[in-house]
C-alpha positions as CSV (number, residue, x, y, z in Angstrom):
1,M,19.6,32.0,-9.9
2,K,16.5,32.1,-7.7
3,L,13.9,29.4,-7.8
4,P,10.4,30.7,-8.6
5,R,7.9,30.7,-5.8
6,P,5.8,27.5,-5.6
7,P,2.4,27.7,-7.3
8,R,-0.4,29.0,-5.2
9,I,-3.3,26.6,-5.0
10,A,-6.3,28.6,-6.1
11,T,-8.8,26.3,-4.5
12,V,-11.4,27.9,-2.2
13,L,-12.7,24.6,-0.8
14,L,-11.7,21.0,-1.2
15,F,-13.9,18.0,-0.7
16,A,-13.0,14.3,-0.9
17,L,-12.7,11.0,0.8
18,G,-15.9,9.0,0.9
19,L,-15.2,6.5,-1.8
20,S,-11.7,5.3,-1.3
21,G,-12.6,2.4,0.8
22,C,-14.0,4.3,3.8
23,V,-17.4,3.3,5.2
24,T,-19.8,6.0,6.2
25,Q,-21.2,5.4,9.7
26,P,-24.9,6.1,10.4
27,L,-25.4,9.6,11.6
28,G,-27.5,10.9,14.5
29,S,-30.2,13.3,13.5
30,G,-28.2,16.3,14.8
31,Q,-25.0,15.4,12.8
32,H,-27.1,14.7,9.7
33,E,-28.8,18.1,9.9
34,K,-25.4,19.7,10.4
35,E,-24.0,18.0,7.3
36,Q,-27.1,18.9,5.2
37,A,-26.6,22.5,6.2
38,E,-22.9,22.4,5.2
39,Y,-23.8,20.9,1.8
40,A,-26.5,23.5,1.2
41,Q,-24.0,26.3,2.0
42,M,-21.4,24.7,-0.3
43,L,-23.9,24.5,-3.2
44,Y,-24.8,28.2,-2.6
45,V,-21.0,29.1,-2.8
46,I,-20.7,27.1,-6.0
47,G,-23.7,28.9,-7.5
48,E,-22.4,32.3,-6.5
49,A,-19.0,31.5,-7.9
50,L,-20.5,30.7,-11.3
51,K,-22.5,33.9,-11.2
52,A,-19.3,35.8,-10.6
53,D,-17.9,34.3,-13.9
54,M,-15.6,31.9,-12.1
55,A,-15.3,28.2,-13.1
56,V,-15.9,25.3,-10.7
57,V,-14.3,21.9,-11.0
58,L,-15.6,18.8,-9.2
59,V,-13.2,15.9,-8.6
60,A,-14.7,12.6,-7.8
61,D,-12.8,10.8,-5.0
62,L,-12.2,7.5,-6.8
63,T,-9.2,5.2,-6.9
64,P,-7.8,4.4,-10.3
65,H,-9.2,0.8,-10.0
66,K,-10.9,-1.3,-7.4
67,S,-7.9,-3.6,-7.3
68,L,-5.8,-0.7,-5.9
69,A,-8.1,0.2,-3.0
70,D,-6.7,-2.1,-0.4
71,A,-3.8,-1.4,2.0
72,E,-1.0,-2.4,-0.4
73,G,-2.6,-0.9,-3.4
74,M,-2.7,2.6,-1.9
75,S,1.1,2.8,-2.0
76,K,1.3,2.1,-5.7
77,W,-0.2,5.4,-6.9
78,T,-0.8,9.0,-6.0
79,S,-3.3,11.5,-7.2
80,N,-1.5,14.8,-6.9
81,V,-1.2,15.9,-10.5
82,I,-0.5,19.6,-11.0
83,W,-2.3,21.8,-13.5
84,T,-1.1,25.4,-13.8
85,H,-2.9,28.4,-15.4
86,E,-1.1,29.2,-18.6
87,A,-1.3,33.0,-18.3
88,K,-1.0,33.0,-14.5
89,P,1.3,30.2,-13.5
90,E,1.1,31.1,-9.8
91,I,-2.4,29.6,-9.9
92,A,-2.4,25.8,-9.7
93,F,-5.1,23.2,-9.6
94,S,-4.4,19.8,-8.0
95,R,-6.4,17.1,-6.3
96,K,-5.6,17.2,-2.6
97,F,-6.5,13.7,-1.4
98,Q,-3.3,12.3,0.2
99,N,-2.3,8.7,0.1
100,N,0.1,9.5,2.9
101,E,-2.1,9.7,6.0
102,L,0.4,11.7,7.8
103,Q,0.0,14.6,5.3
104,R,-3.9,14.7,5.3
105,D,-5.6,17.8,6.6
106,P,-8.1,16.7,9.3
107,K,-9.9,20.1,9.0
108,T,-10.8,19.6,5.3
109,T,-14.5,19.3,4.6
110,Y,-16.2,17.4,1.8
111,L,-19.2,17.8,-0.4
112,F,-21.4,14.7,-0.1
113,K,-18.2,12.9,1.2
114,A,-17.5,12.2,-2.5
115,F,-16.2,15.3,-4.3
116,E,-13.5,17.9,-4.1
117,V,-14.7,21.4,-5.2
118,H,-12.1,23.7,-6.8
119,I,-13.1,27.3,-7.7
120,L,-10.8,28.6,-10.4
121,P,-10.5,31.6,-12.7
122,P,-11.3,30.8,-16.4
123,G,-8.5,30.2,-18.8
124,K,-6.2,27.5,-20.2
125,Y,-4.6,25.1,-17.7
126,L,-1.5,23.0,-18.5
127,L,-0.5,19.7,-16.9
128,T,3.0,20.6,-15.6
129,G,3.8,18.1,-12.9
130,G,2.9,16.0,-9.9
131,D,3.9,14.9,-6.4
132,D,5.0,11.3,-6.1
133,Y,7.0,9.2,-3.5
134,Q,10.1,7.2,-3.4
135,L,9.5,4.9,-0.4
136,K,12.1,3.5,2.0
137,A,14.6,6.1,0.7
138,T,16.7,8.9,2.3
139,L,18.8,11.7,0.9
140,D,21.9,10.0,2.2
141,A,22.1,7.9,-0.9
142,F,22.7,11.0,-3.0
143,G,26.0,11.8,-1.4
144,K,27.1,15.4,-0.8
145,K,27.7,16.7,-4.3
146,P,26.6,20.4,-4.0
147,G,25.0,22.6,-6.6
148,A,23.7,26.1,-6.9
149,T,19.9,26.5,-7.0
150,G,18.8,25.7,-10.5
151,R,22.1,23.8,-11.3
152,A,20.3,20.5,-11.6
153,R,17.4,21.7,-13.6
154,G,16.8,19.9,-16.9
155,A,15.4,21.1,-20.1
156,R,12.6,18.5,-19.8
157,G,11.9,19.4,-16.1
158,T,13.1,18.9,-12.6
159,A,12.5,16.3,-9.9
160,S,13.0,17.9,-6.4
161,L,13.5,15.3,-3.6
162,T,12.8,16.2,0.0
163,P,12.5,13.8,3.1
164,E,9.2,12.9,4.5
165,T,7.8,10.2,6.8
166,Y,5.3,8.0,5.0
167,R,2.6,5.9,6.8
168,E,2.7,2.6,4.9
169,Y,-0.2,0.1,5.2
170,Y,0.5,-3.5,4.5
171,L,-1.2,-6.9,4.6
172,E,0.2,-9.7,6.6
173,M,-0.9,-13.3,7.5
174,N,-1.2,-13.9,11.3
175,W,-1.9,-17.2,13.1
176,K,-5.0,-17.0,15.3
177,E,-6.2,-19.6,17.7
178,G,-9.7,-20.9,17.3
179,T,-12.5,-19.3,19.1
180,T,-15.8,-20.4,20.7
181,H,-19.0,-18.5,21.6
182,T,-20.7,-19.2,24.9
183,Q,-24.3,-18.1,25.5
184,T,-26.3,-18.4,28.7
185,R,-29.7,-19.9,28.0
186,T,-32.8,-20.4,30.3
187,Q,-34.6,-23.8,30.5
188,K,-37.9,-24.6,32.1
189,Y,-38.4,-27.9,34.1
190,C,-41.3,-29.5,35.9
191,T,-41.2,-29.2,39.7
192,T,-44.7,-30.7,40.6
193,I,-46.6,-33.5,38.8
194,H,-50.4,-34.2,39.4
195,R,-50.5,-37.7,40.7
196,A,-53.8,-38.7,39.1
197,S,-53.3,-37.3,35.6
198,G,-49.5,-37.3,35.4
199,N,-49.6,-33.7,34.1
200,C,-47.0,-31.1,35.3
201,V,-48.7,-28.4,37.4
202,A,-45.7,-26.3,38.5
203,W,-42.6,-25.2,36.6
204,G,-39.2,-23.9,37.6
205,E,-36.4,-22.4,35.6
206,Q,-32.7,-23.1,35.4
207,Q,-29.8,-21.5,33.4
208,Y,-27.1,-23.3,31.5
209,D,-24.2,-22.3,29.2
210,E,-24.3,-23.4,25.6
211,T,-20.9,-23.3,23.7
212,T,-20.7,-23.3,19.9
213,P,-17.6,-23.1,17.7
214,G,-16.6,-19.7,16.2
215,M,-13.6,-18.9,14.1
216,G,-11.4,-21.9,13.3
217,A,-7.7,-21.8,14.1
218,G,-5.5,-20.8,11.2
219,Y,-3.7,-18.0,9.3
220,Y,-5.8,-14.9,8.7
221,Q,-5.0,-11.7,6.7
222,D,-4.6,-8.5,8.8
223,T,-3.9,-4.9,7.9
224,D,-1.2,-3.1,9.8
225,S,0.9,0.1,9.4
226,R,4.4,1.4,9.9
227,D,6.0,4.8,9.5
228,I,8.9,4.6,7.0
229,P,11.4,7.1,5.6
230,A,10.5,8.3,2.1
231,L,11.4,11.0,-0.4
232,K,8.7,13.2,-1.7
233,V,9.4,13.6,-5.5
234,Q,8.0,16.9,-6.8
235,V,8.1,16.8,-10.6
236,R,7.8,20.2,-12.4
237,L,7.8,20.6,-16.1
238,P,8.3,23.8,-18.1
239,P,5.1,25.0,-19.9
240,K,6.5,23.9,-23.3
241,Q,6.8,20.3,-22.0
242,A,3.2,20.2,-20.6
243,L,1.6,16.8,-21.1
244,A,-2.0,18.0,-21.6
245,S,-4.3,21.0,-21.3
246,F,-7.9,22.0,-20.7
247,T,-9.7,25.3,-20.9
248,L,-12.3,26.6,-18.4
249,Q,-15.0,29.1,-19.3
250,G,-16.4,31.6,-16.8
251,G,-19.7,30.2,-15.3
252,Q,-18.8,26.6,-16.2
253,L,-19.3,23.6,-13.9
254,V,-16.9,20.8,-14.9
255,L,-16.3,17.3,-13.8
256,S,-12.6,16.6,-13.8
257,Q,-10.8,14.0,-15.8
258,R,-9.3,11.4,-13.5
259,S,-5.5,11.7,-13.4
260,H,-3.0,9.9,-11.2
261,L,0.6,8.8,-11.0
262,K,1.6,5.2,-11.1
263,T,4.5,5.1,-8.6
264,P,7.3,5.7,-9.7
265,S,6.0,8.0,-12.4
266,Y,9.3,9.8,-12.7
267,R,12.8,8.9,-14.1
268,Y,16.0,10.7,-13.4
269,R,19.8,9.8,-13.4
270,Q,21.0,9.9,-9.8
271,G,24.5,10.8,-10.8
272,N,23.3,14.1,-12.2
273,C,21.5,15.2,-9.0
274,R,22.7,18.0,-6.9
275,K,22.2,18.9,-3.2
276,V,20.8,22.4,-3.4
277,A,19.9,22.7,0.3
278,A,20.4,20.7,3.6
279,D,17.1,18.8,3.0
280,K,16.6,19.1,-0.8
281,V,18.1,17.4,-3.9
282,D,17.3,18.5,-7.4
283,C,17.6,16.0,-10.4
284,P,17.2,16.8,-14.1
285,L,14.1,14.9,-15.2
286,E,14.5,12.2,-17.9
287,G,11.0,10.9,-18.0
288,F,7.5,11.5,-16.5
289,T,4.2,9.7,-17.0
290,V,0.6,10.6,-15.9
291,H,-2.2,8.0,-16.3
292,T,-5.6,9.3,-17.1
293,L,-9.2,8.1,-17.1
294,A,-12.3,9.8,-18.5
295,P,-14.4,11.9,-16.2
296,P,-16.8,9.6,-14.3
297,M,-20.0,11.1,-15.6
298,D,-22.2,8.0,-15.1
299,F,-21.0,7.5,-11.6
300,T,-21.5,11.1,-10.7
301,R,-25.1,11.3,-12.2
302,N,-26.1,8.2,-10.4
303,Y,-24.6,9.4,-7.1
304,L,-26.2,12.8,-7.3
305,A,-29.6,11.1,-8.0
306,T,-29.4,9.5,-4.6
307,R,-29.3,12.9,-2.8
308,A,-32.9,13.0,-1.8
309,T,-32.6,16.3,0.1
310,L,-31.6,18.4,-3.0
311,N,-34.3,21.0,-3.8
312,A,-35.2,22.0,-7.4
313,E,-32.7,24.9,-7.5
314,Q,-29.8,22.7,-6.3
315,Q,-30.7,20.0,-8.8
316,A,-30.8,22.6,-11.6
317,L,-27.4,23.8,-10.5
318,L,-25.8,20.3,-10.6
319,S,-27.5,19.5,-13.9
320,R,-25.1,22.0,-15.5
321,L,-22.2,19.7,-14.9
322,V,-20.2,18.8,-18.0
323,P,-17.2,16.6,-18.5
324,M,-13.7,18.1,-18.7
325,Q,-12.4,18.3,-22.3
326,V,-8.6,17.5,-22.2
327,T,-6.2,18.0,-25.1
328,V,-3.2,15.6,-25.1
329,L,0.1,17.3,-25.7
330,G,2.6,14.6,-24.7
331,R,3.2,11.1,-26.1
332,Q,0.0,9.0,-25.6
333,G,0.4,5.2,-25.0
334,P,-2.0,2.3,-25.2
335,A,-4.8,2.2,-22.6
336,D,-4.4,-0.2,-19.7
337,P,-7.5,-1.7,-18.1
338,V,-6.3,-0.9,-14.6
339,W,-4.3,2.3,-14.9
340,G,-5.9,4.0,-17.9
341,T,-4.2,5.9,-20.7
342,P,-0.6,7.0,-20.1
343,I,0.7,10.4,-21.3
344,S,4.4,10.8,-21.2
345,L,7.2,13.2,-22.1
346,P,8.1,12.7,-25.7
């Protein structure tokens, strides 16, 4: 039995990364003008796509919660949730921001450094999977039990495990010696005094070093990184097990719901896994959960309002933005203040 070809990502352009803890540096006038031209071109592409009866989805580059934006928090979640076109499953929509820095595409460009832009055909899309990680793990732990392709597929879905190197950032406390700051200062002094009046009539200058205390000695928190072995866990569900759906209309500009995976988002029984290739293990899926948050409309409106260079036509285009309307198909759990609302396999 042959595995189907992996879904083709139907994204024309992807834009992300300004709001995940990165600081934008001041731009020189030449770089600023270059970026403004790129943004104007991208808005033109969006407008033309809408005129051609395509749909455009914006995805705000936001972490699930501010408490997860530090070095250690970034390894606790991923954002690669997969939506597939119901009638054309070879078309897939997924946020492309990578928590694993080693997998990021350095050539990707971004709209306003804040949004991905996905140009998609209209239709119904189903939430049918996601890409997660199992850190500090290798395929060696799964033994050598072989299986034909498709042998380890489950009725609820399949978790495919492949090796990948993951750049893990972590916080550590390091001892640092105290520091001092030394600054050279200039001081005037009298060289000649008028004998009758006692007034100074000539001045000279001398330099001296002034030392002040800086950072005190003690333990300080630093961020460091290490490359570790990991397994990329690609969860795929059959359409009948889809956790949610949304529908796009031609000519519609939509702000995506925020969806992410709380690692580990998957559950499988290791004894049922089969090695289907030298570097791939398939496991019948037993559980899968996606956490969701509402489309960040207020944030987006406020952010776009700061774009002083937008002309009237561009403002009118972006004013058409509407929130994505998602229908829950899986089992919905109680909302969590950090992670949002979980949707799981029933």
